[in-house]
C-alpha positions in Angstrom: 99.0 63.1 179.9 97.2 66.4 179.5 95.0 67.6 176.7 96.9 69.4 173.9 96.7 73.1 174.0 94.9 75.0 171.1 96.9 77.5 169.1 94.6 80.2 170.5 95.6 79.2 174.1 99.3 79.1 173.2 99.2 82.6 171.7 97.1 83.9 174.6 99.6 82.6 177.1 102.5 84.1 175.1 100.7 87.5 175.1 100.2 87.3 178.9 103.9 86.4 179.5 105.2 88.8 176.9 103.1 92.0 176.7 105.8 93.9 175.0 105.9 91.6 171.9 102.7 92.2 169.9 101.4 89.0 168.2 98.0 88.7 166.4 96.6 85.4 165.4 94.2 84.4 162.6 93.5 80.7 162.8 91.3 78.7 160.5 91.1 74.9 160.0 93.8 74.8 157.3 95.9 77.9 158.1 97.4 79.9 160.9 98.7 83.5 160.4 100.8 85.1 163.1 101.2 88.8 162.6 104.2 90.4 164.4 104.9 94.0 165.1 107.8 96.2 166.2 111.4 95.2 166.5 112.6 91.6 166.6 115.9 92.0 168.6 117.7 89.3 170.4 115.4 88.9 173.5 112.1 89.1 171.5 113.5 86.6 169.0 114.2 83.9 171.5 110.7 84.2 172.9 109.2 84.3 169.4 111.1 81.1 168.4 109.6 79.3 171.4 106.1 80.5 170.4 106.5 79.4 166.8 107.9 76.0 167.6 105.0 75.4 170.0 102.4 76.5 167.5 104.0 74.3 164.8 103.9 71.4 167.1 100.3 72.0 168.1 98.7 72.1 164.6 97.8 69.2 162.3 100.2 68.2 159.6 99.5 70.1 156.4 98.2 73.2 158.1 99.8 76.4 156.5 101.7 78.7 158.9 102.2 82.3 157.7 104.3 84.7 159.7 103.3 88.2 158.7 106.1 90.7 159.0 104.2 93.8 157.6 104.7 95.7 160.9 108.2 94.6 161.7 110.6 97.4 161.2 113.8 95.7 162.5 115.0 92.1 162.7 118.3 90.9 164.1 120.2 87.9 162.9 118.8 86.2 166.0 115.3 87.0 164.6 116.2 85.4 161.3 117.6 82.4 163.2 114.3 82.1 165.1 112.3 82.0 161.8 114.8 79.6 160.4 114.4 77.2 163.3 110.6 77.4 162.8 111.1 76.7 159.1 113.1 73.6 159.9 110.6 72.3 162.5 107.7 73.0 160.1 109.5 71.1 157.3 110.0 68.1 159.6 106.3 68.1 160.5 105.1 68.5 156.9 103.7 71.9 157.8 103.9 74.5 155.0 105.6 77.7 156.4 105.7 81.1 154.6 106.6 84.6 155.3 104.5 87.6 154.3 105.0 91.3 153.8 108.8 91.6 154.3 109.7 95.2 154.6 112.8 96.3 152.6 115.1 96.6 155.7 113.9 93.2 157.0 114.3 91.6 153.6 117.8 93.0 153.4 118.9 91.2 156.6 117.6 87.9 155.2 119.6 88.7 152.0 122.8 89.6 153.8 122.6 86.4 155.7 122.0 84.5 152.5 118.8 82.9 153.8 116.0 84.6 151.8 116.0 81.8 149.2 115.1 79.2 151.9 111.8 80.9 152.7 108.6 80.8 150.6 106.7 84.1 150.5 103.0 84.3 150.7 101.6 86.0 147.6 100.2 89.4 147.9 96.4 89.4 147.8 95.0 90.7 144.6 92.4 93.4 144.2 88.8 92.7 145.2 86.6 92.0 142.2 
């Protein structure tokens, strides 16, 4: 059996295979933030789902996963489904899973589908002191 891939390697391979789907990664010992950009239509959503599931499976139990949607201007119901699948997998693995910076149009899709209440949202950072 081969050695487990790091989250960095997983995201790098995803970027190489999917150059049209921008994903940025910030990974520390107890947290992993994936920042997405652009539109999450049907095709991008299927690929994103595979990425999220692989990341969730690769990190230790208890590691926080935050999906930052600050630069996502459109999400399809398939995109919400991809995030919902990731949420279920994270829950099964005891991995906290949160969304951050939902834009009003994106939030509206979650609300229309009746799924916004299932997701925890990362708090906005406060002002520097």
